C-alpha positions as CSV (number, residue, x, y, z in Angstrom):
1,M,-21.0,29.7,-80.6
2,K,-21.2,27.9,-77.2
3,R,-17.6,27.9,-75.7
4,P,-16.0,24.1,-75.3
5,K,-15.8,23.0,-71.8
6,L,-12.3,22.6,-71.1
7,K,-11.1,19.4,-69.9
8,K,-9.1,18.8,-66.4
9,A,-5.3,17.7,-66.6
10,S,-4.6,14.1,-66.3
11,K,-3.0,12.8,-63.2
12,R,-1.8,9.9,-65.1
13,M,2.0,10.0,-65.2
14,T,4.7,7.3,-66.1
15,C,6.0,4.8,-63.8
16,H,9.7,6.4,-63.6
17,K,8.4,9.1,-62.6
18,R,6.3,8.0,-60.0
19,Y,8.8,5.7,-58.6
20,K,11.2,8.7,-58.1
21,I,8.8,10.8,-56.2
22,Q,8.2,8.0,-54.0
23,K,11.9,7.5,-53.4
24,K,12.4,11.1,-52.7
25,V,9.4,11.3,-50.3
26,R,11.1,7.8,-48.4
27,E,14.5,9.7,-48.4
28,H,13.1,13.1,-47.1
29,H,11.3,11.3,-43.8
30,R,14.5,9.0,-43.2
31,K,16.0,12.1,-43.0
32,L,13.9,13.9,-40.4
33,R,13.7,10.8,-38.5
34,K,17.6,10.9,-38.1
35,E,17.4,14.6,-37.2
36,A,14.8,13.9,-34.4
37,K,17.1,11.3,-33.1
38,K,19.7,13.6,-33.1
39,R,17.6,16.3,-31.2
40,G,16.3,13.4,-28.9
41,H,12.4,13.9,-29.2
42,K,11.2,10.7,-29.6
43,K,6.8,9.9,-30.5
44,P,5.6,9.4,-27.1
45,R,4.2,6.0,-26.8
46,K,0.6,5.3,-25.3
47,D,0.8,3.1,-21.7
48,P,-0.9,0.1,-22.4
49,G,-1.6,-0.6,-18.6
50,I,-1.8,-3.4,-16.9
51,P,-3.4,-6.5,-18.3
52,N,-6.1,-8.6,-16.5
53,S,-4.0,-11.3,-16.4
54,A,-1.4,-10.1,-14.4
55,P,-1.0,-12.0,-10.5
56,F,0.5,-8.9,-9.1
57,K,-1.7,-6.1,-10.4
58,E,-3.1,-5.3,-7.0
59,A,0.2,-4.1,-5.6
60,L,1.2,-2.4,-8.9
61,L,-2.2,-0.5,-9.4
62,R,-1.3,0.5,-5.2
63,E,2.0,1.8,-6.0
64,A,1.2,3.7,-8.4
65,E,-1.7,5.4,-6.6
66,L,0.8,6.2,-3.8
67,R,3.3,7.8,-6.6
68,K,0.1,9.7,-8.0
69,Q,-0.3,11.1,-4.4
70,Q,3.4,12.1,-4.3
71,L,3.4,13.9,-7.3
72,E,0.0,15.7,-6.6
73,E,1.5,16.7,-3.0
74,L,5.3,17.7,-4.7
75,K,3.1,19.9,-7.2
76,Q,0.7,21.7,-4.5
77,Q,3.9,22.5,-2.5
78,Q,5.9,23.7,-5.5
79,K,2.5,26.0,-6.3
80,L,2.5,27.4,-2.5
81,D,6.6,28.1,-2.7
82,R,6.1,30.1,-6.1
83,Q,3.4,31.9,-4.6
84,K,5.6,32.9,-1.6
85,E,8.2,33.8,-4.0
86,Q,6.0,36.6,-5.7
87,E,4.7,37.8,-2.5
88,R,8.3,38.5,-1.4
89,K,9.0,40.2,-5.0
90,R,6.1,42.6,-4.3
91,K,7.0,43.4,-1.1
92,L,10.7,44.1,-2.3
93,E,9.2,46.3,-5.0
94,V,7.3,48.3,-2.6
95,S,10.3,49.3,0.3
96,P,13.1,48.0,-1.1
97,A,15.5,46.8,1.9
98,D,18.9,47.0,2.5
99,E,22.0,44.9,0.3
100,Q,21.7,42.1,3.1
101,S,18.6,41.0,2.7
102,N,18.5,41.3,-1.2
103,V,21.2,38.8,-1.3
104,E,19.3,36.7,1.4
105,T,16.5,36.4,-1.0
106,Q,18.8,35.6,-3.8
107,E,19.9,32.7,-1.7
108,E,17.1,31.4,-1.2
109,S,15.7,31.7,-4.8
110,N,19.1,29.9,-6.0
111,E,18.2,26.9,-3.4
112,P,16.9,23.8,-5.4
113,K,12.9,23.5,-5.2
114,R,13.0,20.1,-3.3
115,K,14.4,21.8,-0.3
116,K,11.9,24.3,0.0
117,A,9.4,21.5,-0.4
118,K,11.2,19.9,2.5
119,S,10.7,23.0,4.7
120,G,6.9,23.2,4.0
121,K,6.4,19.4,4.6
122,Q,8.6,18.8,7.9
123,N,6.5,17.0,10.4
124,P,3.8,15.3,8.6
125,K,3.0,13.2,11.9
126,K,2.9,16.4,13.8
127,S,-0.5,17.5,12.0
128,H,-1.9,13.8,12.2
129,C,-1.5,14.0,16.4
130,Q,-2.8,17.7,16.2
131,E,-6.1,16.7,14.4
132,L,-6.2,13.3,16.2
133,K,-6.4,15.4,19.8
134,K,-9.0,17.6,18.3
135,V,-11.2,14.9,17.3
136,I,-11.3,13.1,20.6
137,E,-11.4,16.3,22.7
138,A,-15.2,17.3,20.0
139,S,-16.6,14.4,20.9
140,D,-18.8,12.6,23.1
141,I,-18.4,9.0,22.3
142,V,-15.3,7.6,20.6
143,L,-15.6,4.8,18.1
144,E,-12.1,2.9,18.0
145,V,-12.2,0.4,15.0
146,L,-10.4,-2.8,15.1
147,D,-9.6,-5.3,12.5
148,A,-11.6,-8.7,13.1
149,R,-8.8,-10.8,12.2
150,D,-6.2,-9.0,14.9
151,P,-8.6,-7.2,17.5
152,L,-5.8,-7.0,19.9
153,G,-3.5,-5.7,17.5
154,C,-5.3,-2.9,16.6
155,R,-6.1,-1.5,19.6
156,C,-3.8,1.1,21.1
157,P,-3.3,1.8,24.9
158,Q,-1.7,5.2,24.8
159,I,-4.9,6.4,22.7
160,E,-7.4,4.4,25.0
161,E,-5.9,6.1,28.2
162,A,-6.1,9.3,26.7
163,V,-10.0,8.8,25.9
164,I,-10.4,7.7,29.8
165,Q,-8.5,10.7,31.0
166,S,-10.8,13.1,29.3
167,E,-13.9,13.7,31.7
168,C,-17.5,12.2,30.2
169,K,-16.6,10.9,27.3
170,K,-17.4,7.1,26.2
171,L,-15.4,4.5,24.2
172,V,-17.1,1.7,22.2
173,L,-15.2,-0.9,20.1
174,V,-16.4,-1.7,16.5
175,L,-15.0,-5.4,15.2
176,N,-14.7,-4.4,11.2
177,K,-14.3,-7.0,8.5
178,S,-16.2,-9.5,10.4
179,D,-17.0,-11.1,7.3
180,L,-13.0,-12.1,7.1
181,V,-13.4,-14.2,10.5
182,P,-14.9,-17.6,11.4
183,K,-18.2,-17.4,13.2
184,D,-16.7,-19.3,16.6
185,N,-14.0,-17.0,16.6
186,L,-15.6,-13.9,16.0
187,E,-18.0,-14.8,18.9
188,N,-14.9,-15.5,21.3
189,W,-13.5,-12.2,20.4
190,L,-17.0,-10.6,21.2
191,N,-17.0,-12.4,24.8
192,Y,-13.8,-11.0,25.3
193,L,-14.0,-7.7,24.4
194,N,-17.3,-7.3,26.1
195,K,-15.9,-7.6,29.4
196,E,-14.3,-4.1,29.1
197,L,-16.3,-1.8,26.6
198,P,-19.3,-2.3,24.7
199,T,-18.4,-4.0,21.1
200,V,-20.1,-3.7,17.6
201,V,-19.6,-6.3,14.9
202,F,-19.4,-4.4,12.0
203,K,-19.1,-5.4,8.4
204,A,-18.8,-2.4,6.3
205,S,-20.1,-2.0,2.5
206,T,-17.2,-0.9,0.1
207,N,-17.7,-0.7,-3.7
208,L,-14.4,1.3,-5.0
209,K,-16.0,1.2,-8.6
210,N,-18.8,4.1,-7.8
211,K,-15.9,6.1,-6.5
212,K,-15.3,7.4,-10.1
213,K,-18.6,9.5,-9.7
214,T,-17.7,11.2,-7.0
215,F,-17.0,14.7,-9.3
216,K,-20.4,15.2,-9.1
217,K,-21.9,18.1,-7.2
218,K,-24.7,15.7,-6.0
219,V,-23.7,13.2,-3.6
220,V,-23.8,9.7,-5.1
221,P,-26.0,7.1,-2.9
222,F,-24.4,3.9,-1.9
223,Q,-25.0,0.8,-3.4
224,S,-22.7,-1.9,-2.8
225,K,-22.8,-5.1,-1.0
226,I,-25.2,-6.1,2.1
227,C,-24.1,-3.4,5.6
228,C,-23.9,-5.8,8.6
229,G,-23.8,-4.5,12.0
230,K,-25.3,-0.6,10.9
231,E,-28.6,-0.8,12.9
232,A,-26.9,-1.9,16.0
233,L,-24.7,0.8,15.8
234,W,-27.6,3.4,14.7
235,K,-29.7,1.9,17.9
236,L,-26.6,2.3,20.4
237,L,-25.9,5.7,19.2
238,G,-29.6,6.8,19.5
239,S,-30.4,5.2,22.6
240,F,-27.3,7.0,24.1
241,Q,-28.5,10.6,22.4
242,Q,-31.7,9.8,24.2
243,S,-30.2,9.6,27.7
244,C,-28.1,12.4,27.3
245,G,-30.6,14.5,25.7
246,K,-28.9,16.7,24.0
247,D,-26.8,16.6,20.5
248,I,-23.7,14.3,20.5
249,H,-20.2,14.1,18.2
250,V,-18.9,10.6,17.8
251,G,-15.3,10.5,16.9
252,V,-14.2,7.7,14.4
253,I,-10.2,6.6,15.3
254,G,-8.0,3.6,14.5
255,F,-4.9,2.4,12.8
256,P,-4.5,2.8,9.0
257,N,-7.0,0.4,6.9
258,V,-9.2,-0.6,9.8
259,G,-12.2,0.8,7.8
260,K,-13.1,4.2,9.6
261,S,-14.1,6.0,6.6
262,S,-16.1,3.3,5.0
263,I,-18.0,2.7,8.0
264,I,-18.8,6.2,8.3
265,N,-20.2,6.3,4.3
266,S,-21.7,2.9,5.8
267,L,-23.7,4.6,8.1
268,K,-24.8,7.6,5.7
269,Q,-25.1,5.7,2.7
270,E,-23.3,7.9,0.5
271,W,-19.9,8.3,-0.7
272,I,-18.9,11.3,1.6
273,C,-15.5,10.1,2.9
274,N,-12.3,9.3,1.1
275,V,-11.9,5.4,0.6
276,G,-9.2,3.6,-1.3
277,V,-6.9,0.5,-1.2
278,S,-4.1,2.4,0.0
279,M,-3.2,3.3,3.5
280,G,-3.6,6.3,5.4
281,L,-5.6,8.2,2.9
282,T,-7.6,10.4,5.8
283,R,-5.2,13.2,7.0
284,S,-7.1,15.5,8.2
285,M,-10.9,15.6,10.4
286,Q,-14.1,15.9,8.2
287,I,-17.2,16.6,10.1
288,V,-20.5,14.5,8.5
289,P,-23.8,15.1,10.1
290,L,-25.7,11.7,10.3
291,D,-29.0,13.3,11.2
292,K,-30.1,16.7,12.9
293,Q,-28.8,14.9,16.6
294,I,-25.7,13.0,15.7
295,T,-23.2,14.0,14.1
296,I,-19.5,11.9,13.5
297,I,-16.2,13.1,12.9
298,D,-13.6,11.0,10.4
299,S,-10.0,11.4,11.4
300,P,-6.4,10.3,10.6
301,C,-5.0,7.3,11.7
302,F,-2.9,6.7,14.7
303,I,0.9,7.0,14.5
304,I,2.9,3.6,15.6
305,S,5.7,3.9,17.9
306,P,9.1,2.4,16.6
307,C,9.1,0.0,19.5
308,N,6.6,-2.4,18.4
309,S,7.9,-5.4,16.6
310,P,8.3,-5.0,13.4
311,T,5.3,-7.8,12.6
312,A,3.2,-4.8,13.7
313,L,5.1,-2.3,11.6
314,A,4.4,-4.0,8.8
315,L,0.8,-4.5,9.5
316,R,-0.2,-1.3,11.0
317,S,2.2,1.6,9.7
318,P,1.1,3.4,6.3
319,A,5.2,3.8,5.4
320,S,6.2,0.1,6.6
321,I,7.0,-1.0,3.1
322,E,9.0,2.2,2.3
323,V,11.1,2.2,5.7
324,L,11.2,-1.6,6.3
325,R,12.8,-3.5,3.1
326,P,9.6,-5.5,1.5
327,L,11.6,-9.1,2.3
328,E,12.0,-8.1,6.3
329,A,8.6,-6.9,6.4
330,A,6.9,-10.0,4.6
331,S,9.2,-12.4,6.3
332,A,8.1,-10.7,9.9
333,I,4.3,-11.2,8.9
334,L,4.8,-14.8,7.7
335,S,6.6,-16.1,10.9
336,Q,3.6,-15.4,13.0
337,A,1.0,-17.4,10.4
338,D,0.6,-21.2,10.8
339,D,2.6,-23.0,7.8
340,Q,0.2,-25.7,6.6
341,Q,-2.5,-23.0,6.2
342,V,-0.3,-21.1,4.2
343,V,0.6,-23.7,2.1
344,L,-3.0,-24.4,1.1
345,K,-4.0,-20.9,0.5
346,Y,-0.8,-20.4,-2.2
347,T,-0.6,-23.5,-3.4
348,V,3.1,-23.6,-2.5
349,P,5.1,-26.8,-1.6
350,G,6.7,-27.0,1.7
351,Y,9.1,-24.3,2.5
352,K,12.3,-24.3,4.9
353,D,12.2,-20.5,5.5
354,S,10.8,-16.9,4.3
355,L,13.2,-17.0,1.0
356,D,12.5,-20.2,0.3
357,F,8.9,-19.7,0.1
358,F,9.0,-16.2,-1.3
359,T,11.1,-17.8,-4.4
360,K,8.2,-20.5,-5.0
361,L,6.0,-17.9,-4.6
362,A,7.5,-16.3,-7.6
363,Q,7.8,-19.2,-9.6
364,R,4.1,-20.2,-9.0
365,R,2.9,-16.7,-9.7
366,G,5.3,-16.0,-12.9
367,L,7.1,-13.4,-11.3
368,H,10.5,-13.6,-12.6
369,Q,13.1,-11.2,-13.7
370,K,15.8,-10.7,-16.7
371,G,17.2,-13.8,-17.0
372,G,14.4,-16.2,-15.6
373,S,15.8,-15.9,-12.0
374,P,12.6,-15.6,-9.4
375,N,11.8,-11.9,-8.2
376,V,11.9,-12.5,-4.8
377,E,10.9,-8.8,-4.0
378,S,7.8,-8.4,-5.8
379,A,6.9,-11.7,-4.6
380,A,7.4,-10.2,-0.8
381,K,5.3,-6.8,-2.1
382,L,2.7,-9.3,-3.1
383,L,2.1,-11.3,0.2
384,W,2.2,-7.6,2.2
385,S,-0.4,-6.4,-0.1
386,E,-2.7,-9.4,0.6
387,W,-2.3,-8.9,4.2
388,T,-2.5,-5.3,4.8
389,G,-6.1,-5.2,2.3
390,A,-9.4,-6.2,2.9
391,S,-9.4,-9.6,0.8
392,L,-7.7,-11.9,2.7
393,G,-9.4,-14.3,5.9
394,Y,-6.8,-14.7,8.7
395,Y,-7.4,-15.0,12.1
396,C,-6.0,-15.0,15.4
397,H,-7.3,-16.8,19.2
398,P,-8.4,-14.5,22.1
399,P,-5.7,-14.8,25.1
400,A,-6.8,-17.9,27.1
401,S,-7.1,-16.0,30.6
402,W,-8.7,-12.5,30.5
403,N,-7.2,-10.0,32.6
404,H,-7.9,-6.4,32.8
405,S,-5.6,-4.3,30.5
406,P,-3.4,-2.2,32.4
407,H,-5.2,1.1,31.6
408,F,-8.2,-0.2,32.5
409,N,-10.0,-1.6,35.7
410,E,-13.4,-2.5,37.0
411,N,-14.8,1.1,38.3
412,I,-13.8,2.4,34.5
413,A,-15.2,-0.4,32.9
414,A,-18.8,-0.1,34.7
415,I,-18.6,3.9,34.2
416,M,-17.7,3.4,29.9
417,K,-20.8,0.9,29.6
418,K,-23.5,3.3,31.4
419,G,-26.2,5.0,29.3
420,F,-26.0,2.1,26.8
421,N,-28.2,-0.5,26.5
422,L,-25.9,-3.3,26.3
423,E,-29.0,-6.2,26.0
424,E,-30.4,-4.7,23.0
425,L,-26.7,-4.9,21.7
426,E,-26.5,-8.5,22.0
427,K,-29.2,-9.3,20.3
428,N,-28.3,-7.2,17.2
429,N,-25.1,-8.7,17.1
430,A,-26.0,-11.9,17.3
431,Q,-28.5,-11.0,14.4
432,S,-25.4,-9.6,12.3
433,I,-23.4,-12.3,12.9
434,Q,-25.8,-14.9,11.7
435,V,-26.1,-13.2,8.4
436,L,-22.4,-13.0,7.7
437,K,-20.8,-15.4,5.2
438,V,-17.8,-16.9,6.4
439,P,-14.9,-17.8,4.6
440,H,-14.4,-20.8,3.0
441,L,-11.5,-23.2,4.9
442,T,-8.7,-23.0,2.4
443,K,-9.1,-19.2,2.6
444,R,-8.7,-19.1,6.8
445,I,-5.2,-18.9,7.8
446,L,-4.4,-18.6,11.8
447,F,-2.3,-15.6,13.1
448,R,-0.3,-15.3,16.1
449,S,-1.2,-12.0,17.3
450,T,1.9,-9.7,18.9
451,G,-0.8,-8.2,21.3
452,L,-1.2,-4.6,21.9
453,T,0.5,-2.1,19.3
454,N,1.9,1.2,21.2
455,G,1.0,4.4,19.2
456,I,2.1,8.2,20.0
457,L,-0.5,10.7,20.6
458,E,2.2,13.3,22.2
459,E,4.0,15.3,19.7
460,N,7.3,15.7,20.9
461,D,7.4,11.8,21.4
462,I,7.5,11.4,17.8
463,P,11.6,10.1,17.3
464,E,13.6,12.4,14.9
465,E,15.2,9.5,13.2
466,S,11.6,8.6,11.3
467,Q,11.6,12.6,10.3
468,R,14.9,12.3,8.8
469,Q,14.0,9.2,7.0
470,T,11.2,10.9,5.3
471,E,13.3,13.6,4.6
472,D,15.9,11.6,2.9
473,K,13.9,9.7,0.7
474,Q,12.6,13.0,-0.7
475,D,16.3,13.8,-1.5
476,D,17.2,10.5,-3.2
477,D,14.2,9.8,-4.8
478,D,16.2,10.3,-8.4
479,Q,19.3,8.8,-7.5
480,E,17.2,5.6,-6.7
481,S,15.0,5.6,-9.5
482,G,17.9,4.9,-11.8
483,S,19.4,2.5,-10.1
484,E,16.3,0.5,-8.5
485,N,16.4,-2.7,-10.8
486,N,20.1,-3.1,-10.7
487,V,20.1,-3.0,-7.1
488,A,17.2,-5.4,-6.9
489,I,18.6,-8.0,-9.6
490,S,21.8,-7.9,-7.1
491,D,20.0,-8.8,-4.2
492,V,18.1,-11.8,-5.7
493,A,21.6,-12.8,-7.4
494,L,23.0,-13.1,-3.7
495,V,20.2,-14.6,-2.3
496,E,20.1,-17.4,-5.0
497,E,24.0,-17.5,-4.5
498,T,23.6,-18.0,-0.5
499,R,20.7,-20.7,-1.1
500,E,23.1,-23.3,-3.5
501,M,25.8,-22.9,-1.3
502,P,26.0,-25.6,1.8
503,P,25.5,-24.0,5.2
504,G,29.0,-24.2,6.7
505,Q,30.2,-22.1,3.5
506,S,30.0,-18.3,3.0
507,T,29.9,-16.4,-0.3
508,A,33.4,-15.2,0.8
509,S,34.9,-18.4,0.1
510,K,33.5,-18.4,-4.0
511,P,36.2,-16.7,-5.3
512,S,39.0,-19.0,-3.1
513,D,37.1,-21.8,-5.1
514,R,38.2,-20.3,-8.6
515,S,41.3,-19.3,-8.2
516,P,43.0,-22.8,-8.7
517,A,41.4,-23.0,-12.0
518,L,42.6,-19.5,-13.3
519,D,46.4,-20.6,-11.6
520,K,46.2,-23.5,-13.9
521,M,45.7,-21.8,-16.8
522,S,48.3,-19.2,-16.2
523,E,50.8,-21.9,-15.8
524,E,49.9,-23.6,-19.2
525,D,50.2,-20.2,-20.6
526,D,53.8,-19.7,-19.1
527,A,54.6,-23.5,-20.3
528,Y,54.4,-22.4,-24.2
529,D,57.7,-23.3,-25.8
530,F,58.0,-20.9,-28.9
531,T,61.3,-22.7,-29.8
532,T,59.4,-26.0,-30.6
533,D,56.8,-26.4,-33.3
534,Y,53.1,-27.3,-32.6
535,I,51.8,-29.3,-35.8
């Protein structure tokens, strides 16, 4: 007889039982959440990122990149310190030293990691000077890259003098970012600079979207916007190489964010040198062969001297937004710009001073703090990032009367022009100027240049105060991170109070204005008579 097939147990249950189970499960989850809250373990939230509609997205992304770089540097320093500690321990195990040496090693191990990182990173500016000297010594031609928006402000007399003093070296000027300047202004600057040195009009092609593909082993082909002036520079270097009859090395120097690495990428048509929005990305020399006869060398940026004007420090120093306050740096830039053109560019009504402009700009762009007050500092950072970036079209007029620079004369200018085909260079420059697309009238801003910018080439000339400031910043990072928002809110509140008051009064007189009202209240409280009944 066939065995009957057993039926599976039914999962049906009474509603009373099912609701009871659900209640117990809820109580259990609530208990787990309470315990997790006491322990302090919270579920990590996913970063939603910055929305595309945010007006200050570029500035925030730039700050995030700088923080990432600082964290990577700290991690590398900590890794090196650990390796050194392990080596010391191995040496002690192999050959045990005296008790005093053991005590010293214990004291060193008890020191905080940040101090050790500081010892390995004492003078970052000295390494820049050393690398820059190596580039100048190794190169036959030195290309000084200038920002076409302020060519005179991008010239460093100390570096040019060092190139002139070194024997058998040529100095050539490259006017990069020429698409951000009106054509007539570019021609005037070209005529002005050609009197001293051979000058090439250039517009580097940069496309940061393709930068993500650089992790591949093969070099990524350069696919971006049209590059102007590449043929002129190629022909200039090729003619000099043929006149010399030997292989030549070309060094590329300049202040931060003028486009040194992007020029090399444009000439090579490949993503070889690191390019980014943040200033001072290149920190060591990089050798790139253009062809069999010409080799180009990328160099770190110039170190600006602290004796320069605050406008030059704000535009040419990569750490200016950290050393200077954002309001001071942005107001120094704004003081040199034409007021009417600034109003047209930023679509802001007329302003009295820099603080008034930043408050109106914050209201226009929707930069507000808690309580609805305009965030003046973020507006200042926004303006600073736009003026140091490669999108804003401002321009300077060349000096009315031409005179030789203090480190130049007619003989030096003639020596520097030998070996170059200047007639062909003029034709190529004229062709590249015709190809360039000029910015619209509303996007042009007239800027008053502060003149030549002094730099530092010798390691001994680096001031000690700047090194101490960088060390103090590393020590005070944790303290400032907690109180940064509160300080910003208090500064903005003080600014608003000073603006609301008349010019004759000061903030110190406000408590005295409020004191009579408080005195009246105290008098009324004292005058209360307990003997009488108030109905």
